[in-house]
PADREN-286172 format. One record per residue: x, y, z of N, C-alpha, C, CB in turn. Coordinates in steps of 0.1 Angstrom, whole numbers, padded with zeros to 4 digits, always signed. Glycine has a CB too. Layout:
XYZXYZXYZXYZ/...
# end
This chain:
+1130+2023+0426+1142+2030+0432+1154+2026+0430+1141+2032+0444/+1167+2037+0431+1180+2030+0430+1181+2021+0445+1193+2042+0427/+1188+2008+0439+1195+2002+0449+1211+2001+0451+1192+1990+0449/+1215+1998+0463+1230+1999+0466+1235+1989+0471+1234+2008+0474/+1249+1984+0469+1251+1970+0471+1253+1973+0489+1267+1963+0461/+1251+1963+0498+1251+1963+0514+1267+1963+0514+1242+1948+0523/+1276+1968+0512+1292+1964+0516+1299+1957+0511+1295+1959+0526/+1304+1946+0520+1309+1934+0515+1301+1925+0508+1315+1927+0525/+1289+1928+0514+1281+1915+0508+1275+1916+0491+1267+1913+0518/+1270+1907+0489+1260+1911+0474+1244+1913+0476+1260+1895+0461/+1242+1917+0488+1230+1920+0490+1228+1934+0487+1227+1918+0503/+1215+1938+0484+1213+1949+0479+1202+1960+0488+1208+1945+0466/+1201+1972+0487+1190+1980+0497+1185+1991+0490+1196+1986+0512/+1173+1994+0489+1172+2005+0483+1173+2016+0490+1164+2005+0478/+1176+2026+0482+1183+2040+0489+1174+2046+0501+1184+2055+0476/+1162+2044+0500+1155+2050+0509+1148+2033+0513+1144+2064+0502/+1152+2032+0527+1145+2019+0530+1134+2018+0543+1155+2009+0534/+1128+2013+0550+1116+2015+0560+1123+2011+0575+1102+2005+0556/+1124+2021+0584+1127+2020+0598+1116+2014+0604+1131+2034+0604/+1109+2001+0614+1101+2001+0617+1094+1998+0633+1101+1997+0610/+1108+2004+0640+1105+2007+0652+1091+2011+0655+1113+2015+0655/+1086+2023+0650+1075+2032+0655+1062+2018+0651+1074+2052+0645/+1062+2008+0642+1054+1996+0638+1050+1990+0651+1062+1985+0630/+1063+1989+0659+1061+1978+0675+1057+1987+0685+1076+1970+0682/+1063+1996+0689+1063+2003+0704+1069+2018+0702+1072+1994+0716/+1068+2024+0714+1077+2035+0717+1074+2052+0709+1093+2027+0710/+1062+2047+0700+1063+2061+0693+1042+2064+0692+1075+2059+0672/+1039+2059+0704+1024+2060+0705+1020+2046+0698+1018+2074+0699/+1009+2045+0699+0997+2035+0693+0998+2035+0678+0982+2039+0697/+1001+2026+0674+0995+2020+0660+0990+2006+0655+1003+2021+0652/+0976+2007+0652+0969+1993+0650+0976+1988+0636+0949+1993+0649/+0972+1976+0639+0978+1964+0629+0973+1967+0617+0974+1949+0632/+0962+1971+0615+0958+1973+0597+0966+1988+0595+0936+1976+0593/+0969+1999+0601+0977+2009+0596+0988+2005+0595+0978+2020+0602/+0993+1994+0605+1010+1990+0601+1009+1982+0589+1018+1980+0613/+1003+1975+0586+1001+1968+0572+1002+1978+0561+0988+1961+0572/+0993+1985+0561+0991+1997+0554+1005+2004+0550+0982+2007+0563/+1013+2009+0561+1027+2015+0557+1036+2006+0550+1035+2021+0570/+1033+1994+0556+1045+1981+0548+1038+1982+0534+1045+1959+0555/+1025+1981+0530+1021+1979+0515+1025+1992+0511+1007+1975+0512/+1026+2003+0515+1027+2018+0509+1044+2018+0505+1023+2031+0523/+1050+2016+0515+1064+2016+0511+1068+2005+0500+1074+2014+0524/+1066+1995+0502+1070+1985+0489+1065+1990+0478+1065+1971+0490/+1053+1994+0473+1049+1998+0464+1053+2010+0460+1040+1997+0466/+1061+2013+0470+1072+2032+0462+1084+2025+0459+1079+2050+0477/+1088+2013+0463+1097+2007+0453+1109+2003+0469+1102+2021+0438/+1103+2005+0480+1112+2000+0490+1116+1987+0490+1107+2002+0502/+1126+1982+0496+1133+1967+0494+1139+1966+0506+1146+1965+0482/+1140+1975+0514+1148+1968+0527+1141+1977+0541+1168+1972+0526/+1135+1966+0546+1130+1967+0559+1139+1964+0570+1119+1958+0561/+1141+1974+0579+1148+1973+0595+1135+1972+0605+1157+1989+0599/+1143+1961+0617+1136+1959+0626+1146+1955+0639+1125+1950+0622/+1138+1949+0644+1146+1945+0659+1138+1934+0669+1146+1961+0669/+1143+1926+0676+1133+1920+0683+1127+1923+0693+1135+1910+0687/+1133+1936+0701+1123+1942+0712+1116+1953+0709+1130+1945+0723/+1112+1953+0693+1102+1966+0690+1090+1961+0690+1104+1974+0676/+1082+1965+0702+1070+1960+0704+1070+1948+0709+1064+1961+0694/+1082+1942+0715+1088+1928+0721+1085+1915+0710+1079+1924+0738/+1088+1919+0694+1084+1910+0685+1073+1915+0673+1079+1900+0693/+1064+1926+0679+1052+1928+0673+1057+1932+0655+1043+1940+0683/+1067+1939+0660+1077+1946+0644+1077+1933+0635+1098+1951+0647/+1083+1924+0639+1090+1915+0633+1077+1910+0629+1101+1906+0641/+1066+1905+0637+1060+1895+0632+1047+1902+0624+1058+1883+0642/+1046+1917+0624+1040+1923+0614+1049+1919+0603+1038+1937+0616/+1056+1925+0599+1067+1921+0587+1063+1908+0580+1081+1919+0592/+1063+1899+0588+1063+1883+0585+1049+1884+0578+1064+1871+0600/+1037+1886+0588+1022+1889+0582+1022+1893+0567+1015+1902+0591/+1031+1906+0567+1030+1915+0555+1036+1904+0541+1041+1933+0558/+1049+1899+0546+1055+1894+0534+1047+1882+0533+1071+1891+0534/+1042+1876+0539+1036+1861+0536+1023+1864+0527+1031+1852+0550/+1017+1877+0526+1008+1878+0517+1015+1887+0506+0996+1884+0523/+1021+1888+0504+1030+1891+0494+1045+1883+0485+1034+1901+0501/+1039+1873+0483+1054+1864+0478+1059+1870+0467+1053+1849+0474/+1053+1881+0461+1059+1882+0450+1071+1895+0452+1048+1883+0437/+1073+1899+0463+1078+1906+0466+1094+1903+0471+1071+1911+0473/+1107+1913+0465+1117+1908+0470+1120+1915+0481+1126+1906+0463/+1121+1915+0495+1123+1928+0507+1135+1923+0511+1111+1930+0520/+1145+1929+0518+1157+1923+0525+1150+1930+0536+1173+1927+0521/+1154+1917+0548+1147+1924+0565+1159+1925+0571+1136+1914+0576/+1161+1928+0578+1175+1934+0585+1170+1934+0600+1180+1951+0581/+1172+1927+0612+1166+1926+0622+1178+1929+0630+1158+1914+0624/+1176+1932+0649+1184+1933+0655+1187+1925+0667+1183+1943+0656/+1193+1923+0676+1196+1913+0687+1205+1920+0695+1202+1897+0682/+1201+1920+0708+1211+1920+0720+1204+1926+0732+1225+1929+0717/+1190+1935+0729+1187+1943+0742+1177+1935+0747+1182+1959+0741/+1176+1921+0749+1169+1912+0756+1170+1912+0770+1173+1899+0753/+1181+1916+0775+1188+1910+0788+1195+1925+0788+1200+1894+0786/+1200+1924+0804+1205+1933+0806+1219+1937+0799+1204+1931+0817/+1222+1952+0800+1233+1959+0787+1247+1956+0796+1230+1980+0781/+1250+1939+0795+1266+1941+0799+1270+1931+0791+1273+1940+0815/+1284+1930+0787+1292+1923+0778+1289+1906+0780+1307+1928+0780/+1288+1901+0794+1290+1888+0797+1277+1880+0790+1290+1886+0813/+1266+1891+0784+1257+1887+0777+1257+1884+0763+1248+1894+0780/+1265+1885+0757+1267+1889+0746+1272+1873+0741+1277+1901+0746/+1269+1862+0740+1276+1850+0742+1267+1844+0731+1276+1844+0757/+1273+1834+0725+1269+1824+0713+1256+1816+0719+1283+1812+0708/+1256+1811+0729+1241+1805+0733+1229+1815+0734+1241+1799+0749/+1231+1828+0741+1221+1837+0738+1220+1843+0723+1223+1847+0748/+1229+1845+0716+1226+1847+0700+1217+1836+0697+1239+1847+0690/+1223+1826+0699+1211+1814+0690+1196+1814+0698+1218+1793+0691/+1199+1816+0710+1179+1821+0713+1175+1832+0710+1174+1822+0727/+1181+1842+0712+1176+1854+0701+1172+1852+0687+1186+1864+0699/+1182+1843+0683+1178+1843+0667+1171+1833+0663+1190+1843+0659/+1166+1822+0675+1158+1813+0673+1144+1822+0673+1159+1802+0683/+1143+1827+0682+1133+1837+0685+1127+1845+0671+1140+1849+0695/+1137+1854+0665+1136+1862+0659+1134+1854+0645+1146+1870+0662/+1136+1839+0638+1134+1833+0627+1118+1829+0629+1144+1821+0624/+1113+1826+0644+1102+1825+0646+1092+1835+0642+1102+1824+0656/+1094+1847+0646+1090+1858+0644+1087+1863+0627+1099+1864+0651/+1099+1862+0627+1101+1866+0609+1095+1855+0598+1119+1867+0605/+1095+1844+0605+1089+1831+0596+1099+1825+0586+1076+1836+0587/+1108+1825+0588+1121+1824+0581+1131+1811+0585+1129+1837+0583/+1135+1808+0577+1150+1796+0585+1161+1804+0584+1156+1780+0575/+1162+1814+0576+1175+1824+0577+1176+1835+0575+1185+1822+0571/+1174+1846+0584+1176+1860+0585+1186+1866+0575+1179+1863+0598/+1182+1877+0569+1189+1882+0555+1201+1886+0565+1180+1897+0543/+1201+1898+0575+1207+1905+0584+1206+1912+0597+1208+1910+0579/+1214+1903+0601+1213+1907+0619+1224+1913+0624+1211+1893+0629/+1217+1923+0632+1225+1934+0637+1228+1934+0649+1221+1944+0636/+1239+1934+0657+1239+1937+0670+1235+1951+0674+1251+1934+0675/+1223+1950+0685+1217+1962+0686+1223+1972+0696+1205+1959+0690/+1231+1982+0695+1237+1992+0701+1242+1982+0716+1224+2007+0703/+1251+1977+0713+1253+1966+0728+1264+1978+0737+1263+1944+0724/+1269+1972+0752+1280+1977+0757+1293+1980+0746+1284+1966+0767/+1298+1993+0748+1312+1994+0741+1319+1983+0742+1320+2005+0745/+1327+1979+0750+1332+1968+0748+1333+1952+0740+1331+1968+0753/+1323+1955+0737+1317+1941+0726+1319+1944+0714+1300+1939+0726/+1323+1952+0711+1330+1957+0696+1342+1956+0696+1328+1971+0691/+1349+1949+0704+1365+1951+0707+1362+1931+0709+1371+1966+0725/+1356+1923+0711+1356+1911+0718+1358+1905+0701+1341+1906+0729/+1368+1895+0703+1373+1884+0696+1357+1872+0696+1388+1878+0705/+1357+1866+0706+1345+1861+0707+1330+1862+0703+1345+1862+0715/+1331+1878+0705+1315+1881+0700+1313+1877+0686+1310+1897+0700/+1324+1880+0677+1327+1881+0664+1328+1867+0660+1338+1890+0660/+1333+1861+0667+1335+1843+0665+1321+1838+0665+1344+1834+0678/+1318+1841+0675+1299+1834+0677+1292+1843+0666+1290+1839+0697/+1294+1853+0656+1284+1859+0648+1288+1852+0637+1283+1874+0647/+1303+1850+0634+1304+1838+0624+1298+1825+0622+1314+1833+0625/+1299+1820+0639+1290+1806+0638+1275+1807+0631+1287+1802+0653/+1270+1819+0635+1256+1820+0632+1258+1819+0617+1249+1833+0639/+1267+1824+0610+1264+1828+0595+1268+1809+0593+1279+1844+0586/+1280+1804+0596+1283+1789+0593+1273+1781+0595+1294+1784+0600/+1260+1781+0607+1251+1772+0607+1238+1776+0599+1247+1769+0620/+1241+1788+0591+1232+1795+0580+1217+1799+0586+1230+1785+0568/+1216+1802+0602+1210+1811+0610+1209+1821+0602+1215+1813+0622/+1219+1831+0595+1220+1843+0592+1226+1843+0580+1225+1850+0602/+1224+1852+0572+1230+1852+0556+1245+1861+0559+1218+1860+0542/+1239+1876+0567+1252+1880+0569+1249+1890+0586+1259+1891+0553/+1260+1897+0590+1257+1903+0602+1268+1919+0601+1260+1890+0615/+1261+1924+0611+1263+1942+0611+1261+1942+0628+1247+1954+0600/+1263+1957+0628+1261+1965+0642+1254+1977+0642+1274+1968+0648/+1248+1978+0649+1243+1994+0652+1247+2001+0664+1227+1995+0653/+1253+2008+0663+1261+2018+0673+1254+2032+0676+1276+2021+0666/+1259+2035+0687+1254+2048+0693+1266+2058+0687+1251+2048+0710/+1283+2055+0689+1290+2064+0690+1302+2064+0677+1294+2064+0704/+1307+2072+0671+1316+2067+0659+1326+2062+0662+1320+2077+0650/+1332+2061+0675+1341+2056+0679+1339+2036+0679+1342+2064+0693/+1327+2036+0684+1320+2021+0679+1320+2019+0666+1306+2019+0682/+1315+2027+0657+1313+2025+0644+1329+2021+0638+1305+2037+0638/+1340+2029+0644+1355+2028+0635+1356+2013+0643+1371+2042+0639/+1358+2012+0649+1361+1998+0661+1353+1984+0652+1350+2002+0681/+1340+1987+0648+1333+1979+0641+1340+1975+0626+1319+1986+0640/+1340+1984+0621+1347+1986+0606+1357+1979+0601+1352+1998+0605/+1366+1980+0614+1377+1971+0614+1377+1955+0614+1382+1975+0623/+1365+1951+0618+1360+1936+0616+1358+1931+0598+1342+1936+0625/+1367+1923+0600+1369+1914+0581+1353+1912+0578+1378+1892+0581/+1346+1904+0591+1332+1902+0582+1319+1907+0584+1328+1890+0580/+1324+1923+0588+1311+1934+0593+1307+1932+0582+1313+1951+0598/+1294+1933+0579+1284+1937+0564+1279+1954+0566+1264+1924+0564/+1277+1956+0576+1270+1971+0574+1273+1977+0591+1251+1970+0569/+1270+1989+0592+1271+1996+0603+1260+2006+0604+1284+2001+0605/+1248+2005+0614+1241+2012+0613+1242+2023+0622+1232+2005+0612/+1239+2035+0619+1248+2048+0626+1234+2061+0627+1265+2055+0611/+1235+2067+0636+1228+2080+0634+1236+2092+0629+1222+2084+0646/+1227+2095+0617+1233+2103+0606+1222+2113+0602+1238+2094+0594/+1224+2123+0603+1215+2134+0599+1220+2149+0597+1204+2134+0608/+1209+2156+0595+1214+2171+0594+1217+2178+0606+1204+2180+0588/+1214+2173+0615+1215+2174+0629+1226+2165+0637+1203+2172+0634/+1230+2158+0633+1242+2148+0636+1251+2143+0624+1236+2133+0642/+1262+2150+0620+1268+2155+0612+1285+2147+0612+1267+2170+0616/+1284+2144+0625+1300+2138+0627+1307+2127+0619+1300+2133+0640/+1295+2115+0618+1301+2105+0610+1304+2108+0595+1294+2095+0611/+1304+2118+0593+1308+2123+0581+1327+2125+0581+1299+2139+0580/+1325+2127+0593+1343+2134+0595+1353+2117+0589+1348+2140+0621/+1348+2108+0602+1359+2093+0598+1349+2082+0594+1369+2086+0613/+1337+2082+0600+1330+2067+0600+1330+2067+0585+1313+2063+0609/+1325+2075+0577+1318+2073+0562+1333+2070+0557+1307+2087+0554/+1341+2077+0555+1354+2075+0549+1360+2059+0551+1363+2085+0556/+1357+2056+0560+1364+2044+0565+1354+2031+0564+1368+2046+0581/+1343+2034+0563+1333+2027+0556+1336+2020+0542+1322+2036+0555/+1335+2034+0533+1337+2033+0524+1352+2022+0519+1334+2046+0522/+1365+2031+0521+1376+2021+0524+1374+2006+0531+1387+2030+0533/+1368+2000+0536+1365+1988+0542+1359+1981+0534+1358+1987+0552/+1350+1986+0526+1338+1982+0518+1326+1975+0530+1343+1970+0504/+1322+1986+0540+1312+1985+0545+1300+1993+0545+1316+1984+0553/+1288+1989+0546+1278+1994+0543+1274+2002+0554+1270+1984+0539/+1263+2015+0549+1263+2023+0561+1247+2025+0559+1275+2039+0561/+1238+2019+0571+1222+2022+0573+1223+2037+0581+1213+2007+0586/+1218+2045+0576+1219+2057+0581+1203+2059+0590+1222+2068+0568/+1204+2057+0604+1193+2058+0612+1189+2072+0616+1195+2050+0625/+1177+2072+0625+1172+2084+0630+1174+2096+0619+1178+2087+0644/+1170+2096+0605+1174+2107+0597+1164+2117+0599+1174+2104+0582/+1152+2117+0606+1146+2132+0610+1148+2136+0622+1133+2133+0609/+1155+2130+0626+1158+2135+0640+1147+2132+0651+1160+2151+0639/+1138+2121+0649+1128+2120+0655+1115+2128+0652+1131+2120+0665/+1117+2132+0640+1106+2141+0634+1108+2157+0633+1093+2139+0642/+1120+2160+0641+1119+2173+0644+1125+2178+0628+1127+2178+0660/+1132+2172+0621+1138+2180+0607+1122+2177+0595+1157+2170+0600/+1113+2175+0599+1100+2173+0594+1093+2190+0595+1093+2161+0603/+1098+2193+0603+1094+2211+0604+1082+2209+0609+1093+2222+0591/+1073+2198+0617+1061+2198+0622+1056+2203+0635+1059+2187+0623/+1068+2202+0644+1064+2203+0655+1069+2219+0663+1069+2192+0660/+1064+2222+0674+1067+2233+0679+1070+2230+0694+1057+2241+0677/+1072+2243+0697+1075+2239+0711+1066+2237+0721+1082+2248+0717/+1054+2239+0717+1037+2237+0725+1035+2220+0721+1021+2251+0714/+1039+2213+0712+1038+2198+0710+1039+2192+0719+1044+2193+0701/+1028+2184+0723+1031+2174+0732+1028+2160+0727+1023+2177+0744/+1035+2149+0729+1036+2135+0723+1031+2129+0735+1051+2129+0720/+1024+2115+0728+1020+2107+0739+1027+2103+0750+1018+2097+0736/+1022+2099+0760+1034+2092+0776+1038+2084+0767+1027+2083+0793/+1035+2074+0756+1039+2062+0757+1054+2063+0745+1025+2051+0754/+1051+2075+0737+1063+2077+0729+1073+2084+0736+1061+2085+0717/+1088+2079+0730+1100+2080+0735+1102+2096+0736+1110+2072+0725/+1099+2101+0724+1101+2116+0728+1093+2124+0739+1097+2122+0716/+1087+2114+0749+1080+2120+0760+1090+2116+0770+1064+2115+0764/+1093+2106+0770+1102+2102+0785+1114+2099+0784+1097+2090+0791/+1120+2098+0769+1136+2096+0771+1142+2111+0767+1143+2081+0759/+1134+2120+0767+1143+2130+0762+1156+2134+0770+1134+2142+0761/+1162+2131+0780+1173+2131+0788+1178+2122+0793+1171+2136+0797/+1174+2108+0783+1180+2095+0782+1176+2089+0796+1197+2094+0779/+1164+2089+0800+1157+2083+0813+1154+2067+0807+1141+2093+0818/+1156+2062+0795+1153+2049+0792+1163+2042+0784+1141+2048+0786/+1167+2049+0772+1181+2044+0771+1188+2056+0763+1182+2028+0762/+1199+2052+0756+1207+2066+0751+1200+2076+0746+1216+2064+0742/+1199+2090+0750+1193+2103+0751+1195+2102+0734+1202+2117+0762/+1206+2103+0728+1210+2102+0715+1200+2100+0704+1220+2091+0715/+1193+2088+0708+1181+2079+0702+1169+2092+0698+1175+2065+0715/+1168+2101+0708+1156+2110+0707+1160+2123+0705+1148+2108+0718/+1155+2129+0693+1158+2142+0688+1174+2142+0686+1151+2154+0697/+1178+2131+0683+1192+2132+0681+1202+2137+0689+1194+2137+0671/+1195+2136+0703+1204+2141+0718+1202+2155+0717+1222+2137+0718/+1197+2163+0706+1195+2179+0707+1185+2184+0715+1192+2185+0695/+1187+2194+0728+1175+2197+0731+1166+2203+0724+1176+2202+0740/+1152+2196+0726+1142+2200+0723+1137+2217+0716+1137+2195+0733/+1140+2224+0724+1138+2239+0721+1146+2243+0716+1136+2248+0729/+1157+2241+0715+1168+2241+0700+1166+2236+0686+1179+2233+0701/+1161+2224+0687+1160+2217+0681+1147+2221+0670+1161+2207+0689/+1139+2226+0676+1127+2231+0673+1130+2244+0664+1118+2234+0686/+1138+2253+0672+1144+2267+0665+1150+2262+0651+1157+2274+0675/+1160+2254+0652+1169+2251+0643+1161+2242+0630+1182+2242+0651/+1148+2237+0637+1142+2227+0624+1133+2240+0615+1129+2211+0630/+1130+2249+0622+1124+2260+0613+1133+2265+0603+1119+2272+0621/+1143+2270+0608+1157+2275+0599+1155+2265+0591+1173+2276+0605/+1158+2252+0592+1160+2240+0585+1148+2238+0569+1158+2228+0597/+1137+2243+0576+1127+2239+0566+1125+2251+0556+1112+2235+0574/+1129+2262+0561+1133+2273+0553+1143+2267+0539+1141+2285+0563/+1149+2259+0544+1162+2256+0531+1157+2246+0520+1178+2247+0539/+1143+2243+0524+1138+2233+0514+1138+2239+0497+1123+2230+0520/+1142+2230+0486+1141+2240+0475+1125+2233+0470+1155+2240+0461/+1122+2244+0459+1110+2241+0456+1107+2223+0453+1108+2250+0445/+1094+2221+0458+1092+2207+0454+1097+2197+0464+1098+2205+0442/+1104+2202+0471+1111+2196+0484+1101+2196+0498+1126+2205+0488/+1097+2187+0506+1095+2189+0519+1104+2191+0526+1089+2182+0524/+1105+2194+0539+1115+2194+0549+1117+2181+0552+1112+2202+0560/+1112+2170+0553+1114+2159+0556+1123+2152+0544+1101+2153+0559/+1119+2156+0530+1126+2153+0518+1138+2158+0516+1120+2156+0509/+1144+2170+0522+1154+2173+0520+1164+2170+0527+1153+2182+0519/+1155+2167+0543+1162+2156+0553+1169+2146+0547+1153+2149+0562/+1163+2137+0539+1164+2124+0535+1174+2129+0523+1149+2115+0532/+1171+2135+0513+1179+2136+0504+1190+2141+0509+1175+2144+0495/+1195+2149+0520+1208+2152+0521+1214+2140+0525+1210+2164+0529/+1207+2129+0532+1216+2117+0536+1215+2110+0525+1213+2108+0548/+1211+2107+0514+1213+2097+0502+1222+2105+0498+1203+2092+0492/+1227+2116+0497+1238+2124+0488+1251+2123+0493+1235+2139+0487/+1253+2116+0504+1263+2116+0513+1274+2102+0508+1256+2116+0530/+1283+2105+0503+1293+2093+0500+1293+2084+0507+1306+2094+0501/+1289+2073+0507+1294+2059+0517+1282+2054+0520+1303+2062+0533/+1267+2065+0522+1257+2057+0526+1250+2048+0517+1249+2064+0531/+1245+2036+0520+1240+2027+0515+1224+2026+0515+1246+2018+0522/+1218+2029+0524+1205+2034+0526+1198+2037+0539+1197+2027+0520/+1187+2048+0537+1185+2053+0551+1175+2051+0554+1186+2065+0555/+1166+2051+0569+1155+2040+0570+1145+2049+0579+1161+2025+0579/+1138+2061+0573+1128+2068+0581+1116+2054+0589+1120+2081+0568/+1115+2060+0594+1102+2055+0597+1089+2063+0594+1102+2051+0609/+1075+2055+0596+1065+2063+0591+1051+2056+0598+1066+2063+0574/+1040+2063+0602+1032+2062+0610+1021+2061+0601+1031+2072+0620/+1020+2066+0588+1010+2061+0581+1014+2058+0564+0998+2070+0584/+1004+2054+0556+1010+2051+0542+1016+2063+0535+0998+2047+0532/+1007+2075+0540+1011+2086+0532+1028+2094+0535+0997+2098+0536/+1032+2092+0550+1043+2094+0552+1050+2080+0544+1045+2097+0566/+1049+2071+0544+1058+2061+0537+1063+2065+0522+1050+2048+0536/+1048+2068+0516+1050+2071+0500+1060+2086+0500+1033+2074+0492/+1060+2097+0510+1066+2108+0508+1082+2107+0511+1058+2117+0516/+1084+2100+0520+1094+2094+0521+1102+2087+0509+1092+2087+0529/+1100+2076+0503+1104+2070+0495+1107+2078+0481+1095+2061+0495/+1096+2088+0481+1099+2098+0467+1109+2109+0468+1086+2107+0462/+1116+2105+0481+1127+2116+0483+1139+2111+0473+1132+2117+0500/+1139+2096+0474+1149+2089+0463+1147+2094+0452+1148+2074+0461/+1137+2101+0444+1136+2106+0431+1136+2122+0428+1124+2100+0426/+1143+2128+0439+1141+2141+0438+1157+2144+0433+1134+2148+0453/+1160+2155+0428+1175+2158+0419+1182+2160+0435+1175+2177+0406/+1194+2157+0432+1205+2161+0443+1206+2174+0448+1217+2157+0440/+1214+2177+0458+1211+2188+0466+1222+2199+0458+1214+2185+0484/+1221+2213+0455+1228+2220+0452+1238+2223+0463+1222+2228+0447/+1251+2227+0458+1261+2233+0469+1254+2246+0478+1277+2239+0461/+1248+2251+0471+1245+2263+0482+1236+2258+0491+1239+2276+0475/+1226+2248+0489+1216+2244+0498+1225+2237+0510+1205+2235+0491/+1237+2227+0506+1246+2219+0512+1250+2229+0523+1257+2214+0503/+1260+2234+0516+1267+2247+0524+1254+2254+0539+1271+2264+0507/+1243+2258+0531+1235+2264+0543+1231+2255+0553+1223+2271+0540/+1228+2242+0549+1225+2232+0559+1238+2228+0570+1220+2218+0552/+1250+2231+0561+1263+2230+0572+1263+2240+0582+1277+2232+0564/+1260+2252+0574+1262+2266+0585+1250+2265+0595+1261+2283+0577/+1240+2257+0593+1230+2257+0605+1233+2247+0615+1215+2255+0600/+1242+2237+0612+1248+2226+0621+1258+2233+0627+1253+2212+0615/+1265+2239+0620+1277+2249+0630+1272+2255+0639+1286+2260+0623/+1260+2261+0634+1259+2274+0645+1247+2270+0652+1258+2292+0638/+1243+2261+0656+1229+2259+0663+1233+2245+0673+1214+2255+0649/+1236+2232+0664+1236+2220+0669+1250+2217+0673+1229+2211+0661/+1260+2215+0666+1271+2209+0668+1277+2210+0681+1279+2211+0660/+1278+2221+0689+1284+2220+0699+1278+2212+0713+1286+2233+0702/+1262+2206+0710+1254+2202+0717+1260+2186+0715+1239+2207+0713/+1259+2182+0704+1262+2167+0702+1272+2161+0695+1253+2162+0695/+1279+2172+0693+1294+2164+0684+1305+2160+0695+1304+2176+0672/+1305+2160+0707+1314+2161+0719+1308+2142+0723+1310+2178+0734/+1297+2142+0725+1291+2132+0727+1288+2118+0720+1283+2137+0728/+1290+2117+0708+1288+2108+0703+1293+2107+0686+1275+2108+0707/
# end
């Protein structure tokens, strides 16, 4: 699989990575055997970038990755984790002492002395403008606790603020066919500054797979049940902030645009891969079959102008008004 350099770093990531939120929590139950099988399928398909966080299953996702990689010393996989959501979401908690404590915990979970890439995990907006916060992150690099750092953001404005920071390696942002606003300013600014873009929620929490109907019922412990209106965390993380009924209807139209040889999910991933400035896209997978199918999107042809135009038209007609003013 093709790899791309992550921003200013010399690190590389496969164009399709693996998001591992679902291996920890919030997507229903996944047992340990199945989680390890997902990691194995992704790696065997050429994925060299795993994204996790210290709060995914209270560390379970990090620990599962560590277990897998310990058994596969032949693999070169860059592991990016996130920190900052183990405490109340107030700017005062984003200080060096907390960073060190969170980092210690993640290094133990991952079984490493130095983490490849650490990202602030969607902190409060004022954090992105704090010199002290980024000085503290620079200290973690100097102490060789982390190799590089980036941020994960909710809004385009947060992304633009972070991109202006001289040592930010990457910005992780929601980008998909139902969330196009980052194309306007964020991706061009990242390209100009030499900052990598990690595209998350690429399937709009599964909507863009075309598998769901208005009658689909998700488990009670799945955020697609309990966070549809932002009850637990930012609403934009669930179905990209799109109303579920609207999303299902628009997803049916999207599925019909898939060229021969593409599944709707692969169309969604290929659309992201083709956007200038994207480094890697990180779909999750709940089964080895999903992991392999997602990785296969990297080998599909680039999309035609007609398909790109049709996807843009669908967004403009059905989705834009709901999401573009919020994030």
